[in-house]
C-alpha positions, -999 to 999 in steps of 0.1 A, spaced: 0 0 0 13 34 -8 -13 56 8 -26 58 43 -52 79 61 -44 82 98 -72 87 123 -60 98 158 -25 86 150 8 104 151 19 108 114 56 113 123 57 80 143 39 63 115 64 76 89 92 64 112 77 29 112 76 30 74 113 41 73 104 71 53 116 107 55 88 132 56 78 161 33 50 182 48 26 195 22 -5 216 27 -34 206 5 -62 231 9 -68 247 -25 -70 233 -60 -37 250 -68 -20 230 -40 -31 198 -58 -15 210 -90 17 220 -71 18 185 -55 16 170 -90 48 189 -99 65 178 -67 59 141 -72 73 141 -107 107 139 -92 122 105 -85 132 98 -49 162 76 -41 149 71 -5 115 61 7 97 95 12 63 102 28 43 131 16 24 142 48 -9 159 42 -26 169 74 -63 174 78 -73 160 44 -109 161 56 -107 199 54 -98 200 17 -125 209 -9 -139 183 -32 -122 200 -61 -88 199 -43 -93 162 -35 -102 154 -71 -70 172 -82 -51 151 -57 -67 118 -68 -45 115 -99 -14 113 -76 -29 83 -57 -38 65 -89 -3 67 -103 21 59 -74 58 68 -78 86 45 -67 98 52 -31 69 76 -25 40 71 0 12 94 11 4 98 48 -29 117 52 -45 127 85 -82 132 91 -106 134 120 -138 128 99 -137 103 71 -172 115 60 -156 146 46 -131 127 24 -142 115 -11 -149 78 -13 -125 76 -42 -97 88 -20 -107 64 8 -108 35 -15 -72 40 -25 -59 43 10 -54 20 40 -72 35 70 -51 34 102 -68 42 135 -52 45 168 -71 42 200 -58 47 235 -69 22 262 -55 20 297 -26 42 286 -16 19 257 -20 26 220 -35 1 197 -32 6 160 -59 -11 139 -59 -11 102 -91 -11 82 -79 -32 53 -95 -29 19 -115 -60 8 -85 -69 -15 -60 -67 14 -83 -85 37 -86 -114 14 -49 -116 9 -43 -126 45 -31 -162 42 -11 -166 74 -32 -181 103 -14 -160 130 -19 -128 110 -56 -136 105 -61 -144 142 -42 -112 152 -63 -91 128 -96 -105 141 -85 -101 178 -76 -64 170 -109 -59 152 -128 -73 183 -109 -50 206 -114 -20 184 -151 -26 178 -156 -31 216 -138 2 223 -162 19 199 -193 1 214 -199 -15 181 -211 -51 185 -228 -57 152 -200 -80 138 -189 -96 171 -207 -129 165 -190 -131 131 -156 -123 145 -159 -149 173 -172 -176 149 -142 -169 125 -117 -168 154 -130 -202 167 -127 -217 132 -92 -204 126 -80 -217 160 -96 -251 150 -73 -251 119 -100 -239 95 -88 -229 60 -75 -193 64 -87 -180 30 -121 -196 34 -126 -182 69 -115 -146 59 -138 -147 28 -167 -160 49 -161 -132 74 -160 -105 47 -192 -118 32 -211 -121 65 -199 -86 76 -211 -72 42 -245 -88 46 -250 -74 82 -233 -40 78 
C-alpha cells in the first residue's frame, strides 16, 4: 500500500515505522493539488512520505486534483494523510488508502488497520488472521460497536480449530457485508 489515512495517529511516528523521510505538504486549495503533482514528478532515491494533514478539510475540487497522484504511485513515495472525519473525504480517496486508526486504552496505544477487501482477502497466514480479528474485536468493543462480534468470534473459533484461512476470511468478509 502506498497511501494511508491516519485517524488519531501520530503521522511522524507512522512515517518512522515506514522508514520514510517526511515532506509536509498543505493541500487546501486546488492550486495545491497542482503543485503537488509537480513535486511528485521527481524521482526519490529514499522512501519518502508526503504528509498531508487534515485531508478532511480539503475541498472536493482539491481532492479530485489530488486523486491522480494516488492513482499513479511513484517509486519510493508514499502518502500519509491525516483526518478526523472520514465522512468529509471523497470515497474515491478512501478506496485508494489504507485506514489506520489509533485508539488509547489504559494508557496503551493500539493501531488497527481497516484493510480494503482486497488486502483483507490476501491474509493467508493463520497467526496474522487471528491477530487481525482479535484487534478488530478489541477495536469494535472500544467503539461500542457489537454488530460484527458474533461473526468475529465464529471466525476466530474456526481459525483456531485449523479452518482454512482463506475460506474463513472470505466468509467473514461476506457475513460482515451482509450485516453491515
